[in-house]
N, C-alpha and C positions, 0 to 999 in steps of 0.2 A: 427505511433510514426515520427514526422518530424526529431526530432533530434535523432540519434544514440546515444546508449549508450557508443559506443566507445568515441564518441567526447565529451560527458560529463564527462565521466572518464580522458580525455585528460586535459581537462578545470581543474577538481580537483587536477589533479597531478602536475600542475607547479605552482610555488611559484612568477614567472616574468611574467610582461605584455607580450603578444603574439599573433599574429592569428593561430589558429590551424586549421586544414583544414583534414576530415576525407576522406581519399582515398576511403575507402570501400563504404562509401554512395554515393560518387561522381559516382564510377561506377555502384553503384545500380539505381540510378538515371538515367545514360545512357541506362541501359538496359530496364528500364521501358519504357523510349521513344522510343527503337526499338521495343517493343512489341506493343506501341500504334500506330505506322507509320513503319509497315514492309516495308522494301524494300527502304526506306528513307535514302540518303546519307546523314551524321551530317557531319556539318563543326563547330566546337567549336569557338564559338566568344573569341577570345583570350584576347581580351580588358577587358573582365570581369574578368578574373582571369592567368595574366602573370605569374604564378608560374610555374618553370619547372617540379617538380614533378607531379603537377595535369594535365600538359600538356604531360607528359609522361605515365601516367596510362590512359587516355585516347586515346592516340594515340596507345598504347599496344591493346586496345580494338577495334581498326579500326577506330576511329574518323580522320576526315581530320581537317582542320583550315580555319576559316574566319579571314583573316589577313586584317588589315587597315593601313600598313606601311612595307617598305621594312626591317624595324627593326624587326616585328613581324615574316615576311617571314621567316627571318634567324633563328628566335628562333624556329620556326616549323621545319625547315628543321636539325637544331642541335639535335632536339629530333628525329629525325628518320621518320618525317611525310613527305613521298614522295610527290613529287611538283604536280603529277596529284590529290592528293587530300588537296591540298592547292589554295585557290581562291583570288584575291585581291578586296577585298569587298569594299573598300572605293572609292567612285565615284570623291572624290578629290585627285589627285595625280600629282604631277611634273612630266614633261619630264623625268629628271635624274632617279626618281624613277620608272617609267616605264620601261626604257630602263634597271636597275638594275634589277627590277623583272623579265624581260624576261629573261637575261642572266642566272639568277638563277634556269629557268626551267618553271617559271609559263607561264601557257597559259591560263587562264579564269580570266577574269576583269569585273569589274562592271563598269557601265558608267550610264549616265544621261543628256548628252548633245552632241551635235555635236563637240562641239571643242573638248572636252574628245576625241571622237570617231578619230578626225583627228590626235591628239597625240599618239593614240595608234596604228592607222595605219602606223605613221611614226617610231615609237619607239618599237612597238611589232608587227611585220607583220605578219598576218595569225593567230593572236590570236583568240579566242573565246571571245564573249562579250555578257554579259546579262545586259539588261536595268531594271533599278530600276524604278517603277511606284511610285509615290507620294500616300499615304495615309492620312486618316482625322486625323489618330492618338487620335481619340476617344474613350473611356473607360480605356485609360493606363495611369498610373502615369506619364510617359515620353512621350508625343507624338510624338516626331521625325517626324513632319510633315513638317516643314520649310525648313530645310537646305539641304536635300536628296530627289530626287524622281522628275520626271517629270510625265506630262500630259498623258493620252492615245494616244493623237494626237502627242505630241512629241517622245513618244516611237516608233511610227511608223517610223516618220522621222528619228530618231536616228538609228534604226536597217537596214533600207532601207540604209542609208549611210554608215554603216558596211557595208554590203553586197557589195555596189559600190566599198570601199576602199580596198576590198581584205581580211576582217575580216570575220570571221564566225559569222554572227547574232544568238548565240546559246540558248539565253533562256531569261525570264523575273524574275524579282525578285519584292517583296514587302517587308515592315517592317511594322508590324500594332502598334509599339509603345512598349517602355519596360514596362515591369511588367502590360501586360495588362489584364485587367479584366474581358473583356466581350466576349462571343463567337461571337456574331453578329459583331465584328470587322474583323474575319476572314471572315465571310460570306460576308461581302463588298468588302474586298480585292479579294477573288476570283470573284465576278461579274468581277471588273475592269480586273482581269486576263484573264477570258474566252472572255471578249469582244475584247480585243486587240489580243489575239491568233486567232479568227476568224477571224479580219482585216488580219492579216498578212497572214493567210492562202489563203485568197483571192489574195492575192499578190505573192503567191508562196514561202513563208516562211514557212519552217517547223522547229520547234525548236527542241533541245535536252533535255531541262531541264526547270523546274519553281523551283526557288529559294523562298520558302515560308518565309525566313528571321529568326529574332528571335521574342522577344517578350512573348514566353510562359514565366509564372509567377511562383515565387517562392510562397512556402506555408507559409511561417513561419512570414510574417511581420504583424504590426499592423498599422491602419492608423493613421491621426493627431490625433484624440480623443481617442487613444489607443484601438480602436475595432480590432479584428481579420478581415483581410483581406482574403477572402474565395473565391479566382477563382475558377469557374465551369469548372474544368480542364477536367472532364470527356466530359462534354458537346463541349467546345474546341476542342478535340480531333476526336469527333463525325464530327463537321463542318469541320475542316480539312479534314477528309477523304473523306469527300461527296464531297468537293472543287475539291480535287485533281483527283477524278471521272469526274468531271464537265470539267475540264481543259482537262482530254484526250477524252472526248467525244467531246471538241470543235477541238482539234489539233493532235489528233493520238497518238501513243506511245511516251510519256513523261517519262523523269526520273524527282525525285524530290529531293530536297536538304532543309534540315533544318540548322539554324544557332543559336542554343542555347547557354546560356551564364549564365545569373542569374538561370535560369530554373536548370542548372546541379551544380552549385556550391554554391548558397547563404545559404541554408540551411545546408550545410556540411561544413560550415566555421562558427567561433565565434571567438571573441575578449575576452582575457582574459586582464580586466583593474583593476584598483583599485580606490577607493574614494580618490580625493586629499581633497575635504573639503566638508562638509555639513553646510550650513550657514542660516541663518535665517535673512532678511531685511524686513523693512515694506514699503509699497507703499506711495507715496505722500498722499494717502487717510487713512492711518494708518491701511492697512491691512498687516497681516503677508502673507511674500511670501518666502518659502524654495527654495533654490538652491542646486543642488547637482553636485559638480565639478568632472568628471572624468579625469584619465590620457588619455583618447584618447578621440578624438571628430572629427570634421568637417576636420580637416587638417592632422588626422593622424589616419585613419581608417574609420570613420562614414561620408562620404562625403554627404552621401543621406538622412541625418536626416532634411532636409529642407521637404521634401515630406513624410516622413514615421516616424515611431516610432518603433524601437527595441526591442523584448523583453529581458528584463533586469532579470537576476538571482542575488539573493544577497544571497550566500552560507552563512550558520550559523544563517540566520536571519528568520527563519521559522515560528516564532510567534512574540507576540508583536504588538506594536501599529505603524502602518503607517500615514503617513503625506503627502500631495500632493506636489510634487516637480519640477521645471523645472531641465531639466538634460543640463548641459552644458559641453566643453571640457576645457582643461587647458589654452588655449592660450590666449592672451591679444588682442582679436578681438570678438566683439560683435558678428558676424554673426556665431561664434563657440558655439550653442546653439540651443535648438528645438526655432522655432519661436513662436511669440506670440500668435498665432493661436491655436497653440496644447493643448489640454489638459494636466494639469501637471501629472506628474507618482506617482503612490504610490510607496513610498520609506520607508524603516524602520525607524522609528525616532531614534532609537537607533544607527545608521551606523555610523562608524568613519573613521576617515583618514587611510590608510592603507588598509581599508577592501576589498577583493577582490568581483570585479562584472563582472559577464558574459553576454556579449552582443549576443546574439544569432542570428542567421540569416543573420550574416555579412560578408559572404564568398565572395560574389559579389562586385566588384569594391572597396573591400576596399584597396588593395595593389597596384591597378592601380590608385587611385586618390590620395594616401598620398604625401604629399609633403615631399622634401630631408631636411627638418628640420626647419619650420617656428617656428619662435621665440624661436629656438632651440631645439624645440620637433622634435626628430628623427623619422624615418620610425618605425613602429613594426616589428620585426622579426616574422618569422612564422614557424611552426613545423608541419609535415604532420604525420599523423598516420594511423594505418591499423586496421581493426578487426582481433583478433587471429583467427590464422586458426581452423576452427570446430567451432567457436564461433558464437552464435545466433545474433539476432539483439536486 
């Protein structure tokens, strides 16, 4: 069962719009990750869900943090995450931010350029650096293949410069793209990693660790046509375990780090919204077109609606007639809607203004991407719940 009964019960119990996070479900997903990848250090990608309660529950289970800014580092430290379990995972960072992170005790920094290494040597002397390799992003909903990462040739040069500058060339990292849907992407990433590890070994560099990044998928999404996205998770984990062994064969004893974000939180967070209006308009060709306007949309909780569809639940409308409708948010902005290429969503014909709607598997990036009040529509509040002691799933 993707969505825990605790989460569904909490949605049913609230009469106001909000995001609900099921901390027990998040902890269960964390435990399942450790079971699949034993011995791997987890660094929660805080950008996916910068909610203190979520961070606290993961930190208590032993998770570290993949921080993308000094602000996220501060949040992690305030939650009690020790600095040795926090790395600065953003390859783009200013000189003052590097210096501030170093003062806060951070000693592991991502990099992908000679210019960044020069800045790290000046403002974080003696720090450990890990170089991010660019991947092709194929198979992911969001490829992340342009802005970050460097070639294998550049990675060798970057780590050699780091060593010459008094930094420790500690590791390599990859990111196969967010919501990766194929196991092959991991295989290609490990091909790159083993190639660079072998070259580095020839040049006298032994790494401490390999960071396999994020990309592990949520399980509760629908694609643009409303079909279930069914990632081959078991095969992914098998390829990752095999790839880790390949890296060790190439570079000796290595530790491994993983940076899950949406994998941990997406399916264990949901939005309780309501219907603003269900309307019927006709196209220029005279075809009827239903529109379902919700109280939340792209700018206050559902930012990723361009690339996927969310599972919607309409409490109290289990039977009756359904009609196809385009789902949209409440703002006066045409981008606040499912794009034209999306298949219409089946919606109860009798739904009315004020009726509740549950938006499932919306726990990832919902809080992160909300505006402060676009068109006057403020950010959604959130509530965190737990399974009752002794309760089943």
